[in-house]
N, C-alpha and C positions, 0 to 999 in steps of 0.2 A: 452377766445379766441373769437374774433369777426371776421367774414368772410364776405367780400363784394364780390359779383359776378361781374366780369368785362366783361362778355360775352365770348362766345365760351368756351375755356378751361382756362380762366383767373380768378384769385382770388387775392384779397388783404387780407392777414391774419394779424391781429394785436393782439399781446399778451401783457403781462404786460411789457416786456422788449424789444420787437422786432417787426418790420414790415417786412413781407415777401410777396413780389409780385411774383405771379406764372404765367408764360406764358402769359404776356400781349400782345394781338393782337388788335391794335386799329387803325392802319393806314387806312385812308379812301380809299386808292387805292386797298385794299384787299390783296390777296396772289396768288401765282402761276400765275404771269403775269396778275393780275386782273381777274382771273377766279373764285376764291372763295371770298365771302364777309361774314362779320360777320352778324349773324342773331340772334336776332334783331340788328340793328345798335347800336354800342357802342362807336362811335368816340368821343362823348361828355365827356367820362370818362378819356380822356387823361389828362385834367387839374386836375382832382381829384387825379390821381396817382402822377403827378408831385408835387402837393402841399403836398400830404401825405409824400413824400420823402424829400421835402425841409424843412418842418416845424416841423417835429418830432425830438425829442432828443434821441429816441430809436435807437438801432442797426438796420441797414437796409440791406435787402438782396433781390436780384432778382433771382429767380430760373427759368432756361430755361430747359425744359425737353429734347428737341431734336431739330434738325435743320430744320424741316419742317416749312415753312414760316407762317403757321397759329399758330405757337407756338413761333417761333423765328422771331420777328418783328424788324429787324434791323433798319428800318426807324424810328419807334417810340422810340426805345432805344436811338438812336442818338439824338433825340429831347429833351431828359431830361435835365433840367437846373441845375442839381446837380450831383456830382460825388462821394459823400462820402457814397457809398454803395458798397456791395460786390456781385459779381455774384456767384451763386451756380450752377454748371453744372456737368453732369456725366463725368467720365473719360472713354471715348470711345477709341477704337483702332484708329479710324479715328479722327484726331485733328481739323477738319474743324470748329466746334463750338468754340473751344478754340481760334483758330487762328483769327476768326472773332471778337470775343469779346475783344481780346487784342487791337483792333483798337479803342475801345470805352473807354471813360473816366470812370474810376471807382477806388475804393479803393484797391480792390484785386479780384482775381478769385479763388474760392475754387473748386478744382477738387475732386469729390467724387467717391470712389470705391463702388462696389456693396455691399449692406447690411452693410456698414461700417458707423456707426453713426458719425455725425459731431456736435460738441458742438456749440450752439449759446447761447447768453444770455437768461437764464431762461428755456432752453430746448435743444432738439436735432432735427436735420434733418437727415433722413436716406433715401438714394436713392436705388432703385432696378432697375438694368439695364437689358435691352434686347439688346445685341450687336451681331447681327447675319448677318451683312453686308446688307442683304436685308431689315431687320428691325433694326432700331437703335432708341431705345425709353427708357424712364425711368419713374418710378413712385416715389412718394415722401410720406414719413410718417413724419408728424410734431407732436412732443409731447412737450407740454408746458402748464404751469398753471394747471397741473393735467388733461388736456384734450388732445384730439388727432384728427388729420385730415389725412385721407389716400386718396391721389389724384392719381389715376391710369393714368390720361391723356389718351393717346392712347395706353398705354403700356399693353400688353395682358398677364401679368404674373398671370393669373388666377390659374395656377397650383401651384403657390407659396403662395397663400393667406393663407392657413392654417398655414404655418410657420411665415408669416408676422404678423398675428394677434394673434398668440398663447398666448403671454403674454401682449397684448395691446388691451384693449377694445377701439373700435373706435366710436367716437362721430359723426364726419362728414365723409362721404364717397362720392367720386365722380369718375365717370368713363364714358368713351365714350360709347354711346348706338347706334350711327348711323354709317352707312358705311362711308368710307373715301378713296375709291379706284376707279379704272377705270374699274373694272369688276363687272357687265356686261355692264356698261354704254357705253363704247366705242366700244363694239363688235357688229357686224352686225347680231344680232339674229332676227328671226321673233318675233313679238310682244308677242305672247303667251309664247314662250320659254324665252324671256327676263323677262317677269313678273314672270314666274315660278322660274327662278334662283334668281331673286330679292327677292321673297317671302321667299324662303328657307334661303337665307343669312340674311334677316331681322330677322326672327324668331330664327335663330341660335344665332344671336347677343343678342336678348332678353333673350334667355335661359341662355346664359353666365352671363348676369347681374343678372338674378333670382338666379342662383346658387351662384354667388358672394355674394349676399345679405344674403343667408342662411349661408354662412361661416363667413362673416364679422359681421353681425348683428349690423349694425350701428344705432345710434340714429336717423340719418337723411341721406338719399341719395339724392344728388343734381345731376340732369342730366347736362352733359357738353360735350364739344368737338363734337358738332354737333346737328343737321345738319347745315352746312353753307348754303348760298344761292348763286345762279349763275345769275349774272346780265348782262353778255355779251349777246347781242341779239342772238348770235349763240347758246347759252347755256340756255337761259331763260326758254324754255319749260320743261327742266328737273325738275324745281321746281314744276310743276303742273301735272306730270305724276301720274296716279292713283296708280301705284305700282312701287316702285324702292327701292334702298338701303339707301335712305335718309328719314326715317320716322320721324314724329313729336313725341314729348314726350308723347302726349295723347295716341298714339298707344302702346307705351311701357307700360304705366300705366295700360291700359286695359288688356294687357298680364299679367303683374305682379299681378293684382287683381285676375285673374283666376288661375294663376300658384301658387301663394302664398296665397291662400284663407284663410288659418288659421293664417296668419301673419298680424298684424295690419299694415295698410299702413304707410310707413315712407319715402315717396318719394315726391319730389317737383321739378317742372320746374322753375328755377329762371330766372328772367329778369335782364339785366344789371343795376346795382345800388342796387339790393336787398342786405340786410344785415341779417346775421344769428348769433345766439348765440350758440356756440358749447356746452356749459354746459347744455343747455335745449333742443337744437334742434329746437328752435322756431325762427320765423322771428322777427327781431328788427325793420326793415323798409322795406317796399315794394315800389319799384319805381313806379311812377304813369303811365308811358308809358308801356303798356302791349299789347302783340300781341296774340290774340286768334286764334283758328283754323278757325273760321268764317271769320276773316278779313285777313287771311294769303295771299290770292292771291292779293287782292287790295293793301296790304302793300308792297309786293314784287314788283309789277308793278310800284308803285310810287317810290320805292327805286331805281329801274332800271332807271327810267326817270331822277332822280337826278344824276346818275352816267354815263349817256350816253356819255358825252364828253370823257371819258376814252377810248372809243372804236372807236372813229372816225378814228384814224390812221389805225385801223385794216381793215377798209372798202376800203382803197386805194389799187389799183392793184399793184402787184410787177413787177418791171422792168425785162424783159427777161434776161438781162445780169446778174442780181442778182440771178435769178433762176439757170442759168447755173453755176455760181460761187459756189452757195450753193451745187449743185449736186456734183461738184468736191471735195469740202471740206468734204461733208458728206461721200463720198466714201473713202477718206483717213482716216477719223475719225473711220469708221467701220473697216478698215484694222488695225488700231492701237489697237482697242479693241480686235479684233480677235486674234492678235498676243499674247496678254496677257491672253487669255482665255485657260488655260492649259487643261481643260476638254472638249475641242471642239469636240473631236472624238466621244463623246457620243450623239451629236445632229445629228440625221440622216435625218432631214427634212430641206429644205432651208428656209431662211428668205428673204422676199422681202420688201424693203423700198422705198416708193414712195413719191415724193413731189406732192401736189395737182396740182400745176401749170405746172408740167412736166409729164403727164400721160404715155408718151411713153419712159421715161428714168428711168425705175425701176432699183434699185440697188439690186443685188442678192448676198446673203452671203451663200457660201457653207462651212459649218463648218469643216467637216473632211478633205477636201482638202485645207482649209485655203485660199480660193479664194474669192475675192470680185470683181464682174464685173457688167456691165450694161446688162439689159435684156429688150427687147421690150414688152414681155408678160410673163405671168405665164404659164408654161408648165406642172407642176406636179399636181397630185391630192392631195397630202399631202404637206402642206406648212404652213408657218406663214407669215402674211403680216401686214405692218403698213403704214398708209398714214397720212401725216401732211402737214400743210401749210409751205411755204418757210420761212416766217418771224419767225415762231415759232422754226423751226429747226435752223435757223441762230442765234437766240438768245442763243441757247444751244452751238453752235459751237464757238460763241464769248465769252462764259463764263458768259453771263448776267443771264442765268438760267441754270439749270442742266437737265440731262436726266430724272431724276425722276420728276422734276418740270414739264417737258413737258408732262409726262404721267398723272400726277395729275391735270394738267390744263383741262383734259377731251376734249382737242381739237385734239385728234388723233382718227383715225378709225382703228380698228384691226379685223383680221380674222385669225382663225386657224382651220386646218383640218388635223387630227382629233381634236375635241374640248376638248383637255386635257391640263391642265396647265403643262408647262415644266419649272422646276426650273432654268435650265441653260439658256434657252432663255430669261426668265424673268430677270435674272441677267444681261445678255448681253445688254438688252434694257435699263435698268434703272440705272446701275452703271457706274461710271466714269472709265477711263482707269486705273488709279492708284489702283482701288479697285478690278480689275479682279482676280489677283492672290490670294488675301486674301479671296475673295468670293469662289473660287474653293477649297481653303484649308478648309474653313468652311464646305463645302459640304462633303469633305472627312472625316473630323473630326466627323460629324454627323453619317456617315456610319460606323465609327469604333466602335461605342458603341453597344455592343451585349448583354447587360444585358436584361433579360426577366422577364415578370410578368405573372401571371395567371388571366384570366378574365372570369367571369361567364356571360353567355348570354343565356337567356331562360333556358332550361334544359341542356345546354351543357357547357363544360369548355374548354378554349383555352389557349395555351401558345403563347405570342406575344412579340415582342420587346418592351422594356419599354419606349424608347424615340422616339418621332415622327421624321421621317427622314426629315421633312420640316425644322423646326427650333428648334429641340431638346426639345420640351415640354415634361413634364413627363406625360405619358399616364396613370399612376396609379391614376391620379386625373381626368381622363376623365370619360365619362359615356357611357352607352349602350342604343341605340335606336332601337326599333322594334325587339328586341331580336337577332340582328345580327350585327349592326354597332357600332364600338367603335369610339367615337367622341373625337378628340383632344381638350383639354380645352382652348388652346390659339386661334387657327385660325379655329377651328371647322371642320377640315378635317375629313371625315368619312371613316373608314376602314371596309370592309366587312369581318367579321370573318369567314363566311361560304364559302368565295372564296379566302382562303389563305391570308387574310389580305390586299387585294388589295384596293387601295384608289379609291373612286368614284370621277371621274372628274379630277384626278391628277395622274401624273406619279410617283407613290410611293407605297410601300408595307411595312407592319410590320411583314410579315412572320408568319401569324397565323397558328397554328397547333392544331387540336382538340386532347385533352388528356382525359384519363379515370379519 
């Protein structure tokens, strides 16, 4: 099994009888309305993939893990000059990915159920799904030629790793190690608080990777799925912050060397074009263009100069009539969402939505009363607010991008008081109208599971709910920090066992009770 790294989360895997392309993101215009870009640049590998698919006589597959634009690159997939391949995708409740791929020329679309192996020539592909409405992701296990590759992508199924690898020694393992969200990047925190939150989230992610390596014990771990880089002039400074949630691989490796000091190093930061042999875990070819930490800033600034034409239109002022029209459209869109949010009575603080170009025309959402009105100013002490530019909101309202794409673009400004994550507000902001009811049903389903486990912390014993109320991760695979905090293995939510199992920073609890 030969694996070529395509950049970001992309891989080309060639076995004796098949070629499997995984999450190729190569469009030079980036993702999320040109907010994210591949780091390092990998656009030159588009011809490599096209040729690999055109000229091989082996069976050909393209696996797309989920619908985020840094994994599902519709523009690149549409540019392929051959169509005698099959798409392999997860069978999600939401059919968006399938519906989009039906528009693309291909031989077939293979829909995969969770943990259900699919036969391919010479081996199997098994997908592991996370379908929780707020998160829709998949991981893939490829077994062929007596070798295996486990690619988690962004999928945080860390609690399922023991069952996934129970009967399958893993040769190559890859998983996201960098942040990929808008918290705390888009929130108006003081610098010290921002860095503190970022540092905690970064090392929490590193610890998840360290524990995964202990479970999987791969021959080789390849970093992937981040960090991207941000070339929009309004976002460029994010790349050079001293502390944020987008660390370089060298920081991860330093942590792993300390954390797993008795384990021989088995990790590599690949560059686009690197090739590896799964049987030995060694490099077959190293691409000549490599970006070191020392040259990072100069590389990104030169990259941004090459792409600056993409952002010229963003610098143009928006016409006042367009601003007013967008305010009206946004007001109706929020009303439509609110009507479908069946658990709205649980949200006791208002949400304010403001267009940057119309500071005096805030839109106020009163969830329990199901009222969306305009407000000249914020009058409450406790509230949630979001500000975005007219052109970015208009792109969502026209269907060119999605609500989640808007948030992932990092072009919004957010504030919440109290500073506590609220699952329902988060879902209201990021999901489409059609997903509101399903999202609420998922919340209720998670709350219906009452199975409990016993957790040892320090010299005390606690009974807690087994499943995390966030997205139903199995807390029996979590770990205890500082003799009091039970940490969820998927998203690293921390529950204070000494305070009834209340979650730090989030509106949730696992009902911890001390027992003899």
